[in-house]
LUMDO-141516 format. One record per residue (C-alpha): residue in one letter; x, z, y. Coordinates in pm, whole numbers, plus 32768, in hexadecimal, padded with zeros to 4 digits. Layout:
BEGIN
AXZY;...
END
This chain:
BEGIN
XCD8B5D0AC2B6;XCCF35E4EC2D7;XCCF65E4DC45C;XCBFE5D1DC419;XCB505DF1C30D;XCB175EFBC41A;XCA9D5E1DC524;XC97A5D65C439;XC8995E8AC413;XC8BA5EE3C587;XC8905D79C5FD;XC7465D71C508;XC6B65EB1C5DD;XC6FC5E3AC713;XC67B5CD3C6E8;XC5505D63C64F;XC4F75E14C77F;XC5665CD0C868;XC5655BB0C7A1;XC6455ABAC805;XC4F85993C881;XC4725A86C978;XC4C059B5CA81;XC40D5895C9DF;XC2D6597AC9B9;XC2B359CFCAE0;XC2D55852CB4C;XC1AB5814CA68;XC0D75927CAFD;XC140588ECC52;XC09C574CCBDF;XBF6B57F9CB3D;XBE275794CC00;XBD1D5899CB8A;XBD2C59E0CAFF;XBCBB5973C9AE;XBE2658CAC9AC;XBEE259E0CA0A;XBE2C5AC8C8EC;XBE8959BBC7F8;XC00659DFC845;XBFD35B5FC845;XBF1E5B75C6F3;XC0355A85C670;XC18D5B3CC6EC;XC0FB5CB4C730;XC1F95D2BC62B;XC3175C86C6EC;XC2AB5CA7C850;XC3915D53C961;XC3335E10CA90;XC36B5D0BCB40;XC2815C0ACAB0;XC1855D4ECA96;XC19B5D48CC09;XC16A5BD4CC3A;XC0515BA5CB81;XBF795CB4CC26;XC00D5C2FCD6A;XBF875ACFCCDC;XBE045B73CC74;XBE095C24CDF8;XBE565AAACEB2;XBD3E59E5CDCF;XBC665B15CE42;XBCC15B14CFC7;XBC83599CCF98;XBB1F59A7CF4B;XB9F759E3D041;XB9435B34D014;XB8175AA3CF67;XB8DE5A0ACE50;XBA015B46CE03;XB9ED5BC0CCB9;XBA9A5CFBCCB7;XBA035DCACBE7;XBA125CACCADF;XBB955CB6CAF2;XBBC85E0DCAEC;XBAF75E31C9AF;XBBA35D17C901;XBC9C5D87C7C5;XBDA35CEDC86E;XBDAA5DA0C9A8;XBD7B5ECAC8E4;XBECC5E7CC84B;XBF745E4AC97E;XBF0E5F70C9DA;XBFAA603BC8AD;XC0CB5F61C8D9;XC1055FC6CA51;XC0F6612DC9BB;XC1E460E4C8E5;XC3046016C9EA;XC2C460EDCB38;XC401618DCAF6;XC4B46023CADB;XC4055F86CBF3;XC4875F37CD5F;XC3FD602CCE90;XC3405EEACF01;XC2C75E94CDB8;XC26F600BCD70;XC1766042CEBA;XC0E35ECACE8B;XC0755F18CD4D;XBFE26052CDBA;XBF4F5F90CF05;XBEA35E6ECDF1;XBE4F5F78CCF9;XBD866029CE0B;XBCEF5ED5CE88;XBC7A5E8BCD36;XBB805FBBCD41;XBC5160BACC9B;XBBF4621CCCF6;XBCE5630ECD87;XBCD963F0CC75;XBD1E631CCB62;XBE85635ECAA5;XBF17622FCB23;XBEE4623CCC84;XBF4963BBCC8D;XC092634ACBB6;XC0E96251CCAB;XC0B86313CDE6;XC194641DCD60;XC298631ECD01;XC2806298CE69;XC2A063E7CEF1;XC3B2645CCE21;XC45D6318CECE;XC3C3635DD02D;XC5176374D0D5;XC5A76224D07E;XC48D6140D0D0;XC4BA606ED1EF;XC3B26058D2E9;XC2F65F40D269;XC2CA5FEAD124;XC28F6128D1B2;XC172606DD271;XC0D05FF3D14F;XC0D4612AD093;XC04761E4D1C4;XBF436104D1C3;XBF036140D043;XBECF62CAD095;XBDFE6274D1B3;XBD026190D0D0;XBCE362DFD01D;XBCB863D5D145;XBDDB647AD11C;XBDEB6489D2CE;XBE5465FED2A2;XBF086617D185;XC084668DD153;XC0E66543D0F6;XC06C64C5D23D;XC11865BED2E5;XC265655FD25B;XC22C63E8D2B3;XC1CB643DD416;XC3076529D420;XC3F063E7D380;XC3446305D47E;XC3BC63FFD59C;XC4E9643DD54C;XC5476283D506;XC46A624DD652;XC5A061E3D722;XC6246106D64C;XC4C96046D5D4;XC4B55EDCD650;XC3985E66D561;XC2485EABD60A;XC1895E29D50E;XC1CD5F0CD416;XC1E86034D532;XC07E5FCFD589;XBFF5602CD40B;XC0B56171D41F;XC02361BCD57D;XBED0619DD4E8;XBF016258D3BA;XBFE3637DD44C;XBEEC638BD59B;XBE0464CAD50F;XBF0B65B8D506;XC021659DD619;XC0416638D756;XC00065ACD88A;XC15F6597D8DC;XC1A464BED7AA;XC08463EED800;XC1066381D957;XC2646359D8B0;XC1A1625DD7D6;XC0D861B4D8FA;XC2386179D9A9;XC2F060EED87A;XC1DA5FF7D828;XC1CF5F83D999;XC3565F75D9AC;XC3405E6DD857;XC2135DA7D8DB;XC2AB5CAED96B;XC36F5C86D7FD;XC2535C5CD75F;XC1CA5AE3D6F5;XC08E5A9CD7E2;XBFD05A1CD6BA;XBFE15B95D610;XBE745BD7D65D;XBE835CF0D547;XBF8B5DA9D5E2;XBEF45D8BD73E;XBDB65E1BD6AA;XBE435F4DD5F8;XBECB5FABD739;XBD925FC3D7C8;XBD196078D681;XBE13617AD6D7;XBDC46193D839;XBC6A61DBD7DB;XBCCC62CFD6C8;XBD966394D7DC;XBC7A6369D8CB;XBD5462EFD9CE;XBCFF61AEDAB0;XBE56612BDB03;XBE035FF8DBB4;XBF5F5F7BDBF0;XBF6E5F49DA44;XBDEF5EF7DA3D;XBE325DDADB35;XBF4D5D36DA6F;XBE935D53D927;XBD595CB6D9DA;XBE445B91DA2A;XBE9E5B5ED8BC;XBD325B6BD854;XBCD55A71D973;XBE065991D8E7;XBD775977D791;XBC115984D7E1;XBBEF5838D71D;XBC7258B9D5D6;XBBCD5A18D5FB;XBAB55A47D4D1;XB9895AF3D4E2;XBA3B5C39D42F;XBB3D5C37D548;XBA5E5C1DD668;XB96B5D1FD5FA;XBA9B5E15D5AC;XBB2B5DE7D718;XB9BD5DFED7D1;XB98E5F36D734;XBAE45FA6D795;XBAAB5F45D8E4;XB9596002D8E7;XB9F0614DD861;XBAEB6120D96F;XBA0560C8DA89;XBAEC5FA1DAD5;XBA5A5E76DB8D;XBADA5D03DB78;XB9EF5C20DC22;XBAC15AF9DB92;XBAC85B6FDA57;XB9655B9DDA44;XB9315A5ADADA;XBA0859ABD9CD;XB9615A78D8BD;XB80C5A25D8F6;XB86258B9D8EC;XB94058BED7AE;XB8355991D6FC;XB73458B5D76D;XB7CF579DD6D3;XB7BD5867D57B;XB6075893D568;XB5F0576FD4AB;XB71D57B3D3C6;XB6955901D31F;XB57858F7D211;XB6185A5AD150;XB5535BB2D1C9;XB6915C64D1F7;XB72F5B42D2F5;XB5D35B3CD38E;XB5D15C80D3D8;XB7205C9FD46C;XB6D05B66D53F;XB5985C25D5D5;XB6455D6AD619;XB7665CADD6AE;XB6C45BB4D77E;XB5515C26D7BC;XB5945D08D8E8;XB6585BF6D9A7;XB5635ACAD939;XB49959FDD9E2;XB32259E0D9B7;XB34358BDD8E5;XB454593BD805;XB37D5A8ED7FC;XB24959E5D79F;XB328591FD685;XB3D85A78D606;XB28C5B31D5D9;XB1FA5A17D52F;XB30059FCD427;XB3245B78D3F3;XB1B15B7ED3BA;XB1CC5A45D2B0;XB2BC5B1ED1F1;XB2485C6BD21E;XB1F75C98D0B3;XB3415C73D05B;XB3E75D7FD155;XB4695ECED0D1;XB41E6027D162;XB5686004D222;XB52C5EAFD2A1;XB3E35F11D30C;XB46F603BD3C3;XB56A5F56D484;XB4545E4DD4D7;XB3935F9AD571;XB4AB6007D64D;XB4E45EA7D6F4;XB3615E92D71A;XB3955FBAD7DF;XB4BF5F60D8C0;XB3F25DFFD8F8;XB2DD5EACD97F;XB1D05DDCD874;XB0945E14D87F;XB04F5D0AD75A;XAF445DD8D6A6;XAF4B5D02D55C;XB0B75D2AD538;XB09B5EAED591;XAFB75EE1D481;XB0655DF5D37E;XB19A5EDBD3B2;XB0EB600ED3B5;XB03A6009D275;XB1AD5FABD1EA;XB21C60DBD28D;XB1256186D1EF;XB1416120D0A4;XB2D161A8D0B2;XB28962C5D189;XB2FB63B0D072;XB4596316D075;XB4836340D1C8;XB5AB643CD242;XB5536553D361;XB5EC6454D46C;XB5546323D400;XB3E963E5D402;XB4366452D55C;XB48762EDD5BA;XB346626DD52B;XB2876391D5D4;XB32062FCD738;XB2E461C1D6F6;XB15F6204D67C;XB14062ACD7C2;XB1DE61B6D8B4;XB12660ABD808;XAFD56171D824;XAF736144D6C3;XAE8C61ECD619;XAE4E6281D4AA;XADD96391D455;XAE2D6367D2FB;XAF7C6304D346;XAFAA6434D436;XAF206525D32E;XB032649FD23D;XB14064C9D322;XB0E06637D3A0;XB0D966A9D223;XB22665F3D1F3;XB2BE6687D321;XB25867D1D2BC;XB2D467CAD151;XB4056773D1D3;XB41268B0D2EA;XB3C469A0D1D7;XB4FD692ED14A;XB5E66901D237;XB70969F7D2C3;XB7D06900D37E;XB7796968D50A;XB7A667CDD577;XB6C66750D466;XB5BD687FD4C2;XB5BD6812D606;XB583667DD5AE;XB45566F1D4CE;XB3CB67F0D5E5;XB3D366D8D6BE;XB33465DBD5FD;XB20C66DAD5C0;XB1D76719D739;XB1896597D76A;XB09465A3D686;XAF34659DD6E8;XAEFA66EDD655;XB025679AD704;XB01868FED648;XB0EF69E8D5A5;XB0956B08D502;XB1716C59D509;XB21E6C23D3E4;XB2B76AD4D470;XB2EB6B84D5DA;XB3BB6CA9D517;XB4A26B90D44C;XB4E86B14D5B9;XB5536C65D65A;XB5ED6CABD51C;XB6F76B7DD55E;XB70E6B98D6E9;XB8756C34D6D7;XB90B6B32D627;XB8846A2FD70E;XB9346961D838;XB8846908D97B;XB7FD67AAD8FF;XB76B683FD7AA;XB6C26999D8AF;XB64C6866D988;XB5AF67C7D893;XB4F4690DD814;XB48D6953D96D;XB40B6829D977;XB33867FAD82B;XB2B669A2D892;XB23C6941D9E6;XB162680FD94A;XB0DE6917D83D;XB0936A01D950;XAFBC68ECDA12;XAF0A68C0D8C0;XAEAF69FBD871;XAE3A6A3BD9B2;XAD7668EAD9ED;XACF568BDD8AD;XACEB6A3CD818;XACC56AEAD95E;XADD96BC4D8BF;XAF486C13D8FD;XAFC46CD2D7F9;XB0D76DD4D86A;XB1E56D87D776;XB1F26C27D822;XB2466CD8D983;XB32D6D8FD8D1;XB3F76C4CD848;XB3ED6BF3D978;XB4966D28DA37;XB5856CEDD8EE;XB5F46BB2D943;XB6386C1BDABE;XB7066D21DA73;XB7E86C3AD977;XB7EE6B3ADA40;XB8576C0BDB84;XB94E6CB8DA76;XB9FA6B6BDA04;XBA3D6B04DB70;XBABE6C56DBC5;XBBD06C40DA9E;XBC216AE5DAD2;XBDA46AA2DB11;XBDD76946DAF5;XBD3E6833DBEB;XBD5D672EDB07;XBCBA67F9D9F3;XBB856858DAF7;XBB5866C4DB70;XBB2C6693DA08;XBA1E6771D9E6;XB97A6729DB36;XB97E65C7DB77;XB83A6557DAD3;XB7756688DB1F;XB6386646DBE0;XB4D466EFDBE9;XB409680CDC8D;XB4AA6929DBE0;XB62D68C0DC21;XB5DA6889DD91;XB51369C2DDC2;XB5DE6AA9DCE1;XB73E6A07DCEC;XB793692FDDE5;XB8046A30DEDB;XB8E66AF4DDB4;XB95D6997DD61;XB9D3694BDEC6;XBA836A94DEDF;XBB1E6A5ADD9A;XBBA068FFDDEF;XBC0D6997DF58;XBCDC6A9DDE85;XBD696997DDC1;XBD926893DEB7;XBF256897DEA8;XBF2D67DEDD91;XBE7366D7DE1F;XBF516599DE0B;XBF376414DE09;XBEB163F8DCA2;XBD8D64F4DD04;XBD4364DDDE56;XBC4863A1DE1F;XBB69644CDD0E;XBB6265B3DDE6;XBAC564D7DF17;XB9F56420DE4D;XB9786576DDCF;XB95265EDDF32;XB89564E4DFB0;XB7C764DADEAB;XB73B6645DEE6;XB71C660DE03A;XB7E8676EE080;XB8C1677AE1B1;XB9FC682EE191;XBAE767C6E278;XBC0A688FE1E6;XBBD7679EE0D2;XBBB16646E199;XBCFC66CCE264;XBDB666FFE12F;XBD2C6579E0B8;XBDB764EAE1E2;XBF2E65C1E1E7;XBF23654DE06A;XBED46407E0BD;XBFE063CDE1ED;XC0FD647BE118;XC0C6639ADFD1;XC0106260E067;XC11E6184DFBA;XC0C06221DE5B;XBF2D61E5DE7D;XBE90607CDE26;XBDCB5FCBDF22;XBCA85FC1DE2D;XBC94615EDE50;XBC906128DFE2;XBAE46140DFED;XBADB625CDF2D;XBBCA6330E016;XBB0C6282E148;XB9DE62EBE0D3;XB9906457E103;XBA0E641DE261;XB9186315E2B2;XB7FB63DCE1E8;XB8296534E276;XB8866484E3EF;XB9BE6552E3FF;XBAF664FEE4A8;XBC3A65B6E438;XBD3A6641E511;XBDF564FEE503;XBCF963F3E4F1;XBD9662D2E591;XBED662EAE4C5;XBDEA6326E378;XBCDD621EE3A8;XBDF9611EE43E;XBED86185E312;XBDBC6117E1F7;XBD785FF4E2D1;XBEC25F61E2B4;XBEF85FA5E15C;XBDB15ED4E103;XBE2C5DA9E1D0;XBEF85CDFE0BE;XBDDA5D2FDFDE;XBCB35C9DE081;XBCBB5B4ADFB6;XBCD55C19DE68;XBBD45D28DEA7;XBA725CFEDDF8;XB9745C59DF0B;XB87D5D9CDEEB;XB99A5EA0DF18;XB9F65DE5E055;XB8AF5DF2E0DD;XB89C5F73E092;XB9E55FA4E13B;XB9725EEAE28B;XB8215FAEE2A9;XB8FB6115E249;XB9ED60A2E35D;XB8D86044E452;XB831619BE429;XB9646239E4A4;XB97C6132E5AA;XBAA2605AE515;XBA7D5EDCE525;XBBCB5E5AE4B3;XBBC65CDCE503;XBC815C75E3C6;XBB6B5D26E2EC;XBA455C9EE39A;XBAE35B23E39D;XBB155B54E21A;XB99E5BB8E20D;XB8E65AE6E307;XB9505999E29E;XB8835888E1B2;XB991589EE09E;XB9635A11E06E;XB7F95A15E0B0;XB7BC58F3DF73;XB8C45A0FDEA9;XB7DA5B34DEE8;XB6A75A4BDEB0;XB7555A14DD50;XB7B05B5FDD14;XB65F5BD7DD68;XB5A25AFDDC49;XB6A85BD8DB6F;XB6085D45DBB0;XB4C65DF3DB89;XB3A05DE4DC6F;XB3F45F58DD25;XB5535F0ADD71;XB5175D91DDCD;XB4365E2DDEC7;XB5035F5ADF4C;XB6265E36DF7B;XB52F5D7EE049;XB4CC5E6AE134;XB6275EE0E15F;XB68F5D84E1BF;XB55A5D69E2A9;XB5CB5EF5E361;XB7405E55E37F;XB6C55D37E405;XB5D05E00E4F5;XB6E55ED7E564;XB7F55DB8E5C1;XB6E35D0EE6A3;XB6AA5E48E767;XB7FA5EEAE76D;XB8CA5D96E76B;XB84B5C92E80B;XB9985C26E865;XB9AB5BABE6F1;XB88F5AA6E73D;XB82C5B0BE5DF;XB6C25A69E5B4;XB5975B1DE546;XB5065AB1E42C;XB4445B94E370;XB2E75B54E41C;XB2405ABDE2F9;XB2BA5BDBE1FF;XB23F5CD7E2E8;XB0F95C3EE328;XB0C75C2EE1A4;XB1325D8AE167;XB0D95E68E2B4;XAF795E85E297;XAF905F28E11B;XAFA56095E195;XAF3A6051E2F5;XAE4060FAE391;XAE3D621AE2AA;XAE4F637FE325;XAE8164F0E297;XADDA65F3E2D6;XAEC76694E406;XAEC46544E4AD;XAD38652BE487;XAD47668BE55A;XAE6665F5E65D;XAD7D64C5E6A1;XAC6F65ADE6F4;XAD056680E7B3;XADCC6585E870;XAC8364CFE8D8;XAC06661AE964;XAD6D6656EA14;XAD5E64F2EABD;XABE864E9EB2E;XAB756430E9FB;XAB60634DE8EE;XABB46213E9AB;XAD0162A5EA2D;XADB362A8E8EB;XAE0061C6E7C7;XAE726221E66A;XAF386160E588;XAFB66077E66B;XB07A5F32E5FD;XB1C45F18E6E7;XB2A25DCEE711;XB3755DD0E5E8;XB2715E6BE504;XB2945FDFE54E;XB161609DE510;XB11C61B3E626;XB04A62C2E5B2;XAFA762FDE71C;XAFD36238E87B;XAF5F626DE9C3;XAFB361FFEB15;XB01362DAEC71;XB0186266EDDF;XB10862D3EEAA;XB05763EAEF19;XB0536480ED99;XAEF1641DED81;XAE666387EC42;XADED6212EC3F;XACB261A6EB86;XAD226063EA74;XABDF5FC0EB0A;XACA35EDAEC38;XAE055F39EB89;XADF05EDAEA3C;XAF3B5EB6E99F;XAF145EEBE850;XAFAC5DABE798;XAEC95D03E699;XAF8D5BF7E658;XB0F65C1DE6B2;XB1A45AFAE767;XB2CF5A63E6BB;XB3AA5A9AE7EB;XB5215B26E815;XB55B5C6AE89A;XB53E5C63EA18;XB3CB5BD9E9F6;XB39E5CFFE914;XB4005DE6E9FC;XB35F5D59EB1F;XB22C5D8CEA31;XB23A5EF9EA1B;XB2655F20EB7F;XB2275DC4EC69;XB0B15DCAEC36;XB0885F30ECB5;XB0275F87EE03;XB17E5FD1EEFA;XB20E6126EE88;XB135615AED58;XB1D761F4EC0E;XB167618FEAB7;XB16762DBE9B3;XB1A762C1E855;XB14C63FCE789;XB19B6429E62F;XB1626538E542;XB27E658FE452;XB22F6620E30A;XB34C66A3E219;XB3C56568E1C1;XB467651FE31E;XB5456699E2ED;XB67066E7E22F;XB5F667C7E128;XB6A068E4E1A7;XB68168ECE314;XB5C1682BE411;XB6BE672EE461;XB65365E8E490;XB69D64C6E36E;XB7396385E3B3;XB60E62AFE394;XB50B6372E469;XB61F6378E588;XB67F6213E57A;XB4F961E0E5B3;XB50062B5E6E6;XB61A61DDE751;XB57A60A2E731;XB410611AE78B;XB4C56180E8ED;XB596602AE904;XB42E5FA7E8EE;XB3C36044EA2B;XB32A618AE991;XB35C62CBE9F5;XB3506377E889;XB2B564EFE84D;XB2E56556E6E4;XB2106674E669;XB2BD6711E545;XB1F067ABE431;XB292690CE44F;XB23A690BE5C3;XB0F26898E581;XB0896985E445;XB15A6AB3E505;XB0CD6BFCE54F;XB0EA6BB9E6BB;XAFD96A99E692;XAEF06B58E59C;XADD76B16E6A3;XAD4169F4E6F9;XAD916A25E870;XAEFE6A70E853;XAEED6908E7A1;XAE36686EE8CE;XAF2F692FE9D4;XB06168AFE8F6;XAFDC6742E926;XAFBC6766EA6A;XB1276807EAAD;XB19F66E7E9E1;XB0EF65BCEA7A;XB0E36641EBEB;XB1F06765EBFC;XB2F966FAED00;XB444666EEC47;XB3A266C7EADB;XB3E365DCE9B5;
END
């Protein structure tokens, strides 16, 4: 009896917190159809609710929100409901009893309902989770890490602790979904070595993943974006997941994937083609501003004329409802679309103007860039922009932010900075990396140009800042001790200041650190070299060596970037045949997978190097491929579209001239006839000078022709004919200028270049080569000019190239010297 009396008060206390009927109450919650029913149950049972029931109630409330579209979600209403406050209070008192998964789930849901990070409940939940951290399983740990990420605690000690736990348990981890969440959360604070371990683990576990797990694949791509690592094997596999689930992807998912691909510069023709189709089907489905803007941004740049017209009309109709951020997104998309719809530009600009005070510095830069690109003029808007940028600049102390503000100011019509602002720039230069130094230099040079043109004055302070920029740029390069860190800073550098002041020192630094070159960074460094036009034989030899040693680790998608500097700069490494042969062999199994435009660029680059792989040419010159290429050309902006068409024409010409045995027909007559005459016939000052002197040297204006069109649509600056005794022939009776090119094969074209001439006569092509024909640092002929010379010789010409550095040299500073030079080049024995 005494025992029973002792048990009764204990049992009462227990059942007060955990009523016997908690299972039926959870069943009732699971059967609820809306939030009010949940709140009704809470109100009736709040004194009896257990920690499990609190967790269930919150889960049900969030489940109802997830089922709603963005336009009907009522998060604020739920958060402010009295019974939601009751749930929060109960969560505070009962969190100690919660299981690990319930605790973290409650934290997650509380944050989804907009409870601030500084709220006492959120702080208490985070503290309790931190206390239990070591015992969390990977799914709970991943959810907790995403909660911390939502609070922007990427660099916190707590996130560092999570990264340590992931590292210690990585070998035994088998859940890729949870691991992908953790990878994104900890990506900001882990070492390069740890990044690679995570990439390898994700690749290892990828085949264990269900092919429908789009979010897992997207998080892997997001992780690669965060660590700035374009790892093709994983990207390719993730892309396959997206393609296989395209019919289930919503607008939000597609927008995120497109944004990630853009950041990584990863191109998938199939994904873009299927995305365009999927997004086009969505056009009639949305009538809410947020969704329409998202669709405009995602579909606009790849849409056809009709779809673009429809999208622009929709945005115009609801323009009055757009927020400042939505207007900014629309303006950015219009810039990418190269839109010239003045009505829409004016409407969006008026919204931007209205919200201008609310934008951050980087957003003001985006607005400035878009307005300049779209050629929109508004004195009132530019004045307001300048005032805002200056107001931000006066209080800013962060170098990267100051560089953004100065750069935006330099783009405005009145690009002037006073001495105070110049002193502010000067003060932060020691803290700047090369990227920020380059932005400052570009901005200061613009200000110098403005002051010189409009104020007829160049303040000494600006010149002093420019000198300091040179000093700190060289200092940073000389102190650099890591190739990867250097690459991060220089990979996007461009502009006159970098080319004139830092390029040579950058190459010296790359040479000093080139032993760190490997399969991961070799394509990026090759791409940088081809972009700068700077010929460093030691760097190119090192690239070739790394590729030969590590080719199995290099993805075929990277081969174009690797070949490009050799093609552009017309350079053969010591192991020429082995190097190019290895690259070509590595590509063969991927010819059907590579994007059409990549194949065209590959074919052209190899042709420049006098390589014509039969498998590659067969993959390009067939009806099916050309149809795919046409489809892709419809999806890209006009300037790239035209560049690809020209490269295909140049490849077609090279194959016809150099590999007639492949019997690939010439099919670019119509294209060339439409485009060759746009710049045809115009001469610069040096060419006009040479033309007049040639007429004198040869005996009259009828002995020389200018701007001649050859078979296969090469243009030659000047053409003349010498008979077998090396005497000039007039063009009256032997006019071989091709006004209309016959549509015939190589043999006939070769006959045209020589067969109409008297026996022993020779046709000479004279080409003036400006600085663009040579490498930046040495007078070495670049690939495109070398290929043109080769092709003109196949067409029957004797080619004389006149380099600008010879024509403008001190040795040829007089008219007589230049006349003698021309005579020697044309009539001199064995000269070419």
